[in-house]
N, CA, C and O of each residue as an XYZ file, in Angstrom:
652
protein
N       0.472     -0.796      0.103
C      -0.072     -0.239      0.077
C       0.943      1.134      0.028
O       1.873      1.114      0.834
N       0.814      2.472     -0.974
C       1.206      3.307     -1.420
C       1.065      4.340      0.070
O       0.449      3.637      0.871
N       1.303      5.337      0.555
C       1.184      5.712      2.647
C       1.625      7.636      1.284
O       2.213      7.786      0.213
N       0.987      8.469      2.138
C       1.114      9.758      1.316
C       2.594     10.419      2.245
O       2.884     10.388      3.441
N       3.307     11.007      0.996
C       4.489     11.317      1.106
C       4.562     12.893      1.089
O       4.237     13.547      0.098
N       5.150     13.616      2.622
C       4.747     14.814      2.588
C       6.292     16.081      1.732
O       7.521     16.027      1.787
N       5.432     16.924      1.135
C       6.773     17.188      0.521
C       6.820     19.196      0.693
O       5.756     19.808      0.794
N       7.485     19.559      0.695
C       7.998     21.261      0.473
C       8.625     21.518     -0.549
O       9.497     20.769     -0.990
N       8.335     22.445     -1.004
C       8.669     22.774     -2.521
C       8.901     24.604     -2.546
O       8.063     25.388     -2.102
N       9.899     24.908     -3.015
C       9.745     26.902     -2.699
C       9.785     27.354     -4.612
O      10.232     26.837     -5.636
N       9.124     28.439     -4.286
C       9.469     29.380     -5.411
C      10.462     29.988     -5.066
O      10.282     30.671     -4.058
N      11.493     30.022     -5.511
C      12.470     31.113     -5.397
C      13.158     31.927     -6.479
O      13.686     31.657     -7.557
N      12.923     33.144     -5.696
C      13.854     34.694     -6.644
C      15.244     35.360     -6.397
O      15.454     35.901     -5.311
N      15.750     35.349     -6.912
C      16.966     35.425     -6.724
C      17.460     36.454     -7.900
O      17.284     36.010     -9.034
N      18.031     37.711     -7.816
C      18.867     38.515     -9.001
C      17.545     39.085    -10.052
O      17.559     39.604    -11.168
N      16.618     38.774     -9.265
C      14.747     39.038    -10.253
C      14.603     38.348    -11.673
O      14.334     38.825    -12.775
N      14.949     36.718    -11.146
C      14.615     35.639    -11.438
C      14.213     34.537    -11.095
O      13.412     34.731    -10.180
N      14.286     33.703    -11.257
C      13.643     32.328    -10.919
C      15.002     31.162    -10.773
O      15.922     30.919    -11.555
N      14.634     30.544     -9.307
C      15.514     28.957     -9.463
C      15.440     27.767     -9.533
O      15.186     27.277     -8.433
N      15.514     27.251    -10.104
C      15.215     25.372    -10.791
C      16.546     24.559    -10.757
O      17.668     24.729    -11.234
N      15.978     23.657    -10.033
C      16.909     22.545    -10.097
C      16.663     21.443    -11.305
O      15.557     20.942    -11.507
N      17.783     21.147    -12.043
C      17.769     19.903    -12.826
C      17.884     18.895    -12.202
O      19.021     18.574    -11.854
N      16.444     17.825    -11.749
C      16.407     16.706    -10.989
C      17.701     15.557    -11.584
O      17.832     14.970    -12.658
N      18.402     15.579    -10.516
C      19.543     13.977    -11.276
C      18.749     12.610    -11.064
O      18.903     11.695    -11.873
N      17.794     12.466     -9.834
C      17.218     11.225     -9.719
C      15.907     10.346     -9.667
O      15.429     10.897    -10.658
N      15.433      9.898     -9.497
C      14.515      9.901     -9.890
C      13.282      9.999     -8.746
O      14.029     10.049     -7.768
N      12.040     10.058     -8.212
C      11.221     10.305    -10.386
C      11.789     11.725    -10.384
O      12.389     12.337     -9.501
N      11.413     12.092    -11.681
C      11.406     13.351    -12.254
C      12.756     14.058    -12.668
O      13.163     15.219    -12.710
N      13.312     12.664    -12.985
C      15.024     12.965    -13.609
C      15.278     13.825    -14.838
O      14.369     13.680    -15.655
N      16.212     14.663    -15.224
C      15.954     15.286    -16.196
C      15.335     16.135    -16.181
O      15.706     17.106    -16.840
N      13.875     16.222    -15.306
C      13.482     17.481    -15.655
C      13.799     18.971    -14.240
O      14.239     18.944    -13.091
N      13.318     20.018    -15.101
C      13.417     21.304    -14.238
C      12.807     21.125    -13.363
O      11.952     20.324    -13.739
N      12.556     21.490    -11.729
C      11.935     21.639    -11.149
C      11.773     22.801     -9.831
O      12.466     23.778    -10.118
N      11.325     22.921     -8.967
C      11.281     23.866     -8.099
C      11.743     22.893     -6.932
O      11.412     21.716     -6.787
N      12.541     23.615     -6.176
C      13.540     23.112     -5.078
C      12.671     22.914     -3.696
O      11.966     23.704     -3.068
N      13.045     21.392     -3.458
C      12.729     21.031     -2.206
C      12.916     19.415     -2.274
O      13.585     18.644     -2.962
N      11.925     19.289     -1.143
C      12.507     17.735     -0.771
C      11.012     17.261      0.179
O       9.893     17.705     -0.078
N      11.351     16.175      1.411
C      10.838     15.523      2.205
C      10.700     16.277      3.145
O      11.434     17.239      3.369
N       9.343     15.794      4.091
C       9.544     16.929      5.509
C       9.596     15.677      6.338
O       8.957     14.672      6.027
N      10.315     15.748      7.324
C      10.912     14.608      7.907
C       9.923     14.407      9.246
O       9.050     15.252      9.441
N      10.081     13.224     10.208
C       8.669     13.007     10.852
C       8.951     14.109     12.509
O       9.881     13.882     13.283
N       8.273     14.851     12.644
C       8.274     15.898     13.804
C       8.543     17.188     13.210
O       7.984     18.151     13.735
N       9.485     17.440     11.959
C       9.613     18.922     11.432
C       7.951     19.331     10.445
O       7.162     18.630      9.812
N       8.036     20.950     10.797
C       6.936     21.836     10.927
C       7.331     22.127      9.713
O       8.543     22.227      9.522
N       6.341     22.343      8.538
C       6.485     22.544      7.105
C       7.008     23.718      7.113
O       7.618     23.618      6.049
N       7.315     25.047      7.585
C       7.374     26.072      7.730
C       9.468     25.549      7.818
O      10.332     25.985      7.057
N       9.657     24.652      8.865
C      11.192     24.484      8.986
C      11.653     23.754      8.202
O      12.785     24.095      7.861
N      11.100     22.431      7.507
C      11.228     21.681      6.580
C      11.995     22.118      4.935
O      12.905     21.674      4.235
N      10.624     23.664      4.850
C      11.075     24.123      3.435
C      12.962     24.860      3.549
O      13.991     24.661      2.902
N      12.484     25.989      5.075
C      13.592     26.654      5.012
C      14.994     26.074      4.689
O      15.862     26.447      3.900
N      14.909     24.721      5.826
C      16.006     23.586      5.662
C      16.118     23.391      4.097
O      17.068     23.737      3.395
N      14.957     22.766      3.695
C      15.679     21.917      2.156
C      15.918     23.658      1.260
O      16.538     23.178      0.311
N      15.890     24.535      1.068
C      15.906     25.481      0.471
C      17.289     25.687      0.690
O      17.999     25.704     -0.316
N      17.881     25.865      1.928
C      19.152     25.609      2.471
C      20.065     24.994      1.777
O      20.991     25.533      1.172
N      19.836     23.879      1.846
C      20.321     22.662      1.560
C      20.697     22.184      0.608
O      21.556     21.303      0.623
N      19.959     22.802     -0.851
C      19.888     22.603     -1.588
C      20.135     23.578     -2.507
O      20.237     23.508     -3.731
N      20.231     24.666     -1.617
C      20.693     25.731     -3.203
C      22.331     26.213     -2.063
O      23.278     26.541     -2.778
N      22.539     26.243     -1.028
C      23.715     26.632     -0.588
C      23.905     27.741     -0.206
O      24.910     28.338      0.179
N      22.406     28.124     -0.385
C      22.352     30.292     -0.479
C      22.730     30.178      1.190
O      22.693     29.170      1.896
N      23.105     31.575      1.559
C      23.696     32.017      2.877
C      22.427     32.159      3.876
O      22.359     31.862      5.069
N      21.389     32.738      2.969
C      20.022     33.338      3.506
C      18.656     33.094      2.862
O      18.643     32.831      1.659
N      17.600     33.151      3.485
C      16.095     32.755      2.678
C      15.678     34.074      3.680
O      16.195     34.324      4.769
N      14.928     34.607      3.210
C      14.404     36.254      3.204
C      12.932     36.369      2.899
O      12.771     36.860      1.782
N      11.946     36.118      3.439
C      10.170     37.177      2.484
C       9.810     36.042      2.753
O       8.730     36.123      2.167
N       9.814     34.299      3.450
C       9.377     33.560      3.003
C       8.363     33.661      3.627
O       8.209     34.305      4.664
N       7.212     32.743      2.786
C       6.004     32.634      3.063
C       4.930     31.257      2.492
O       5.068     30.707      1.399
N       4.203     31.010      3.202
C       3.175     29.803      2.445
C       2.539     29.435      1.426
O       1.749     28.702      2.021
N       2.342     29.378      0.724
C       1.297     29.793     -0.763
C      -0.160     28.938     -0.256
O      -1.307     29.280      0.031
N       0.468     27.866     -0.314
C      -0.158     26.948     -0.792
C      -0.406     24.913     -0.833
O       0.519     24.224     -0.403
N      -1.298     24.438     -1.209
C      -1.094     22.739     -1.117
C      -1.521     22.232     -1.941
O      -2.638     22.633     -2.270
N      -0.938     21.127     -2.713
C      -1.496     20.476     -4.074
C      -1.102     18.928     -3.554
O      -0.108     18.558     -2.930
N      -2.163     18.223     -4.005
C      -2.055     16.939     -3.764
C      -1.655     16.308     -5.161
O      -2.341     16.596     -6.141
N      -0.655     15.523     -5.278
C       0.111     14.659     -6.857
C      -0.057     13.369     -6.484
O       0.287     12.917     -5.392
N      -0.824     12.473     -7.777
C      -0.556     11.689     -7.688
C       0.887     10.854     -8.710
O       1.090     11.287     -9.844
N       1.334     10.264     -8.431
C       1.991      9.304     -9.646
C       1.754      8.282    -10.216
O       2.097      7.273     -9.600
N       1.102      8.075    -11.568
C       0.971      6.663    -11.795
C       1.001      6.483    -13.075
O       1.150      7.187    -14.074
N       0.737      4.811    -12.706
C       1.902      4.221    -14.152
C       0.882      4.163    -16.059
O      -0.274      4.402    -16.409
N       1.501      3.944    -16.405
C       0.480      4.072    -17.849
C      -1.001      3.261    -17.334
O      -2.047      3.903    -17.434
N      -1.034      2.165    -16.910
C      -2.141      1.213    -16.529
C      -3.124      2.107    -15.657
O      -4.245      1.682    -15.381
N      -2.774      3.100    -15.315
C      -3.402      4.149    -13.670
C      -2.976      3.850    -11.943
O      -3.055      4.596    -10.967
N      -2.468      2.316    -12.092
C      -1.591      2.175    -10.969
C      -1.203      3.082    -10.299
O      -0.616      4.068    -10.745
N      -1.512      2.850     -8.990
C      -0.309      4.119     -7.857
C       0.363      3.883     -7.717
O       0.438      2.848     -7.054
N       1.675      4.565     -8.177
C       2.799      4.372     -7.628
C       3.372      5.179     -6.686
O       4.322      4.706     -6.062
N       2.968      6.420     -6.414
C       3.422      7.612     -5.337
C       2.381      8.600     -4.694
O       1.972      9.301     -5.619
N       1.945      8.862     -3.850
C       1.095      9.947     -3.785
C       1.637     10.972     -2.284
O       1.725     10.809     -1.067
N       1.940     12.213     -3.444
C       2.802     12.841     -2.833
C       1.726     14.732     -2.020
O       1.223     15.466     -2.870
N       1.653     14.956     -1.182
C       1.097     16.134     -0.276
C       1.906     16.618     -0.394
O       2.964     16.174      0.053
N       1.803     18.284     -1.345
C       2.994     19.306     -1.530
C       3.052     20.653     -1.009
O       2.354     21.575     -1.432
N       4.054     20.758      0.087
C       3.072     22.287      0.395
C       4.379     23.461      0.146
O       5.545     23.584      0.519
N       3.484     24.153     -0.648
C       4.311     25.081     -2.024
C       4.078     26.674     -0.772
O       3.189     27.124     -0.049
N       5.579     27.042     -1.182
C       6.243     28.162     -0.703
C       7.096     29.464     -1.455
O       7.872     29.004     -2.292
N       7.141     30.677     -1.388
C       7.794     31.457     -1.888
C       8.422     32.400     -0.616
O       7.999     32.912      0.420
N      10.048     32.269     -1.565
C      11.183     32.702     -0.676
C      12.417     33.748     -2.058
O      12.587     33.722     -3.277
N      12.915     34.437     -1.006
C      13.728     35.008     -1.974
C      15.148     34.679     -1.158
O      15.402     34.823      0.038
N      15.908     34.223     -2.161
C      17.262     33.985     -1.997
C      18.775     35.129     -2.340
O      18.774     35.798     -3.373
N      19.860     35.201     -1.431
C      20.716     35.970     -2.605
C      21.931     35.791     -2.883
O      22.806     36.651     -2.980
N      22.045     34.299     -3.063
C      22.964     33.364     -4.087
C      22.363     32.153     -4.037
O      21.229     31.767     -3.752
N      23.755     31.446     -4.505
C      23.000     29.844     -5.041
C      24.249     28.891     -5.463
O      25.164     29.419     -6.096
N      24.308     27.851     -5.220
C      25.376     27.105     -5.568
C      25.104     26.496     -6.704
O      23.985     25.983     -6.684
N      25.976     26.278     -8.179
C      24.899     25.494     -9.528
C      25.179     24.374     -9.474
O      25.296     23.970    -10.631
N      25.455     23.221     -8.429
C      25.218     22.212     -8.680
C      24.906     21.486     -7.116
O      25.209     22.037     -6.058
N      24.562     20.793     -7.170
C      24.005     19.786     -5.955
C      23.851     17.985     -5.911
O      23.857     17.153     -6.817
N      23.747     17.889     -4.740
C      23.885     16.300     -5.247
C      22.632     16.098     -5.977
O      22.779     15.428     -6.999
N      21.187     16.577     -5.683
C      19.968     16.477     -6.206
C      20.056     16.997     -7.722
O      19.036     16.999     -8.411
N      21.178     17.401     -8.189
C      21.371     18.113     -9.486
C      21.416     20.062     -9.507
O      21.392     20.981     -8.689
N      21.508     19.840    -11.253
C      22.345     21.535    -11.746
C      21.103     22.303    -10.963
O      19.975     21.812    -10.919
N      21.436     23.521    -10.373
C      20.939     24.712    -10.362
C      20.710     26.025    -11.238
O      21.507     26.963    -11.215
N      19.833     26.013    -11.823
C      20.324     27.865    -12.857
C      18.825     28.536    -12.619
O      17.777     28.027    -12.222
N      19.210     30.106    -13.089
C      17.890     30.860    -13.037
C      17.787     31.407    -13.844
O      18.678     32.014    -14.438
N      16.337     31.332    -14.172
C      15.285     31.682    -15.441
C      14.587     32.603    -15.003
O      14.047     32.584    -13.896
N      14.499     33.739    -16.022
C      13.811     34.401    -16.582
C      12.723     33.826    -16.706
O      12.592     32.603    -16.765
N      11.285     35.141    -16.791
C       9.950     34.427    -17.225
C       9.902     33.778    -18.530
O       9.457     32.689    -18.894
N      10.546     34.849    -19.207
C      10.592     34.411    -20.662
C      11.321     33.373    -21.285
O      11.254     33.103    -22.484
N      12.199     32.649    -20.228
C      13.206     32.189    -20.908
C      12.452     30.384    -19.933
O      12.817     29.234    -20.180
N      11.410     30.827    -18.911
C      10.640     29.379    -18.269
C       9.813     29.352    -19.313
O       9.780     28.207    -19.764
N       8.985     30.242    -20.032
C       7.856     29.701    -21.280
C       8.479     29.192    -22.568
O       7.926     28.329    -23.250
N       9.390     29.625    -22.815
C      10.094     28.910    -23.969
C      11.042     27.885    -23.472
O      12.149     28.004    -23.997
N      10.951     26.970    -22.667
C      12.034     25.668    -22.228
C      10.792     24.861    -21.025
O      10.957     24.007    -20.153
N       9.180     25.846    -21.644
C       8.300     24.393    -20.754
C       8.170     23.309    -21.041
O       7.395     22.573    -20.430
N       8.969     22.877    -22.153
C       8.491     21.094    -22.144
C      10.052     20.509    -21.457
O      10.502     19.387    -21.690
N      10.631     21.401    -20.701
C      11.756     20.691    -20.293
C      11.533     20.583    -18.339
O      12.226     20.145    -17.421
N      10.625     21.033    -18.412
C      10.033     21.387    -16.495
C       8.961     20.322    -16.222
O       8.255     19.688    -17.005
N       9.046     20.310    -14.877
C       8.338     18.584    -14.966
C       6.899     19.403    -14.743
O       6.507     20.171    -13.865
N       6.312     18.877    -15.948
C       4.481     19.656    -16.013
C       3.616     19.828    -14.731
O       2.702     20.633    -14.908
N       3.663     19.296    -13.517
C       2.843     20.041    -12.789
C       3.739     21.127    -11.513
O       3.334     21.647    -10.473
N       5.125     21.133    -12.216
C       5.900     22.415    -10.763
C       5.818     23.570    -12.193
O       5.807     24.738    -11.805
N       5.766     23.427    -13.619
C       5.528     24.681    -14.018
C       3.713     25.048    -13.557
O       3.308     26.176    -13.278
N       2.937     23.911    -13.576
C       1.592     24.722    -13.062
C       1.585     25.618    -12.053
O       1.067     26.728    -11.937
N       2.600     24.590    -10.961
C       2.121     25.395     -9.286
C       3.069     26.585     -9.198
O       2.793     27.388     -8.307
N       4.104     26.844     -9.929
C       5.059     27.902    -10.274
C       4.068     28.758    -10.212
O       3.893     29.573     -9.306
N       2.920     28.494    -11.835
C       2.494     29.309    -11.966
C       1.368     29.665    -11.488
O       1.049     30.834    -11.707
N       0.489     28.868    -10.759
C      -0.368     29.229     -9.689
C       0.157     30.147     -8.896
O      -0.202     31.313     -9.058
N       1.121     29.819     -7.868
C       1.581     30.264     -6.797
C       3.088     31.256     -6.319
O       3.669     31.602     -5.291
N       3.227     31.421     -7.945
C       3.792     32.841     -7.950
C       3.644     33.757     -7.099
O       4.209     34.055     -6.047
N       2.490     34.321     -7.917
C       1.947     35.485     -7.593
C       1.470     35.323     -5.907
O       1.169     34.140     -5.749
N       1.329     35.959     -4.837
C       0.057     36.281     -3.401
C      -1.408     36.434     -4.389
O      -1.573     36.917     -5.509
N      -2.524     35.672     -3.242
C      -3.919     35.582     -4.274
C      -4.411     35.156     -2.595
O      -3.839     34.744     -1.587
N      -5.859     35.541     -3.003
C      -6.518     35.291     -2.144
C      -7.489     34.285     -1.838
O      -7.957     33.858     -0.782
N      -7.755     33.883     -3.687
C      -8.158     32.957     -3.582
C      -7.654     31.418     -2.699
O      -6.627     31.479     -2.023
N      -8.595     29.833     -2.780
C      -8.407     29.012     -2.847
C      -6.639     28.488     -3.346
O      -6.265     28.627     -4.511
N      -5.784     27.937     -2.330
C      -4.682     27.332     -2.532
C      -4.764     26.332     -2.746
O      -3.770     25.745     -2.319
N      -5.764     25.391     -3.437
C      -5.451     24.058     -2.653
C      -5.703     23.165     -4.564
O      -6.665     23.386     -5.300
N      -4.784     22.428     -4.810
C      -5.015     22.172     -6.110
C      -4.430     20.641     -6.137
O      -3.568     20.295     -5.329
N      -5.069     19.572     -7.323
C      -4.327     18.734     -7.255
C      -4.584     17.989     -8.581
O      -5.550     18.135     -9.330
N      -3.296     16.978     -8.755
C      -2.725     17.083    -10.052
C      -2.282     15.698    -10.125
O      -1.718     15.146     -9.180
N      -2.546     15.096    -11.301
C      -2.198     13.743    -11.634
C      -0.843     13.845    -12.799
O      -0.821     14.730    -13.655
N       0.332     12.719    -12.658
C       1.602     12.333    -13.374
C       1.451     11.151    -13.814
O       1.682     10.163    -13.117
N       0.900     11.076    -15.456
C       1.525      9.085    -15.825
C       2.709      9.198    -16.098
O       3.086      9.985    -16.966
N       3.985      8.014    -15.035
C       4.757      7.463    -15.690
C       5.190      6.867    -16.553
O       5.894      6.273    -15.736
N       5.478      6.408    -17.505
C       5.432      5.589    -18.412
C       7.313      5.837    -19.631
O       7.860      6.763    -20.231
N       7.566      4.441    -19.386
C       8.944      4.834    -20.601
C       9.908      6.102    -20.039
O      10.306      6.971    -20.814
N      10.091      6.104    -19.239
C      11.010      7.499    -18.746
C      10.072      8.730    -19.096
O      10.756      9.704    -18.782
N       9.473      8.956    -19.336
C       8.432     10.217    -19.614
C       7.017     10.243    -18.306
O       6.402      9.339    -17.740
N       6.937     11.948    -18.230
C       5.835     12.036    -17.713
C       5.002     12.899    -17.985
O       5.525     14.007    -18.102
N       3.598     12.880    -18.187
C       2.450     12.794    -18.978
C       1.852     14.039    -17.618
O       2.359     14.040    -16.496
N       0.737     14.991    -18.031
C       0.323     15.075    -17.249
C      -0.735     15.244    -16.949
O      -1.211     16.379    -16.902
N      -1.439     14.123    -16.646
C      -3.215     13.943    -16.674
C      -3.741     14.658    -16.396
O      -4.706     14.809    -17.146
N      -3.668     15.793    -15.093
C      -4.868     16.956    -15.185
C      -3.969     17.693    -13.954
O      -3.248     17.060    -13.183
N      -4.111     18.776    -13.935
C      -4.005     20.050    -12.856
C      -5.047     21.116    -12.517
O      -5.160     22.118    -13.223
N      -6.024     20.843    -11.132
C      -7.093     21.378    -11.150
C      -7.145     21.858     -9.484
O      -6.499     21.397     -8.543
N      -8.076     22.865     -9.499
C      -8.387     23.524     -8.099
C      -9.221     22.300     -7.648
O     -10.057     21.615     -8.237
N      -8.659     22.262     -6.292
C      -9.557     21.028     -5.166
C     -10.636     21.849     -4.636
O     -10.648     22.859     -3.933
N     -11.940     20.808     -5.412
C     -13.081     21.657     -4.533
C     -13.328     20.302     -3.416
O     -14.135     20.402     -2.492
């Protein structure tokens, strides 16, 4: 039986651009994604988010951090069988610096134009989360998404507001 895995990810602004990580490991290998990782047992969401940002980026500091919303993400096989279920807490913050590589993958700053131009190289659900949570909103920030993993490819089946 698959259990829900709590994850924190962060939209990170640095030098008027946004920082993404090209994942080196499965799942989501070789795709640009938001920085983040698993929440430890007993760890609060904001503490986990800040820890993951500083660990994965090598930044000296994290400022203006705020929680933006939550996404329930299912990763399924092509036959619909559930592989993993993530509960993703999304935040936004600003960093002053970063290292270009980390054991999790390569880090790179993108302008908004570059993000749009390279959309096919991003993890589909992370692209939508970036788009949904980049700006502060008074609306409900609860979404659900499903990705299908088949022969090393990730296809977005849906990304929608949770009702």
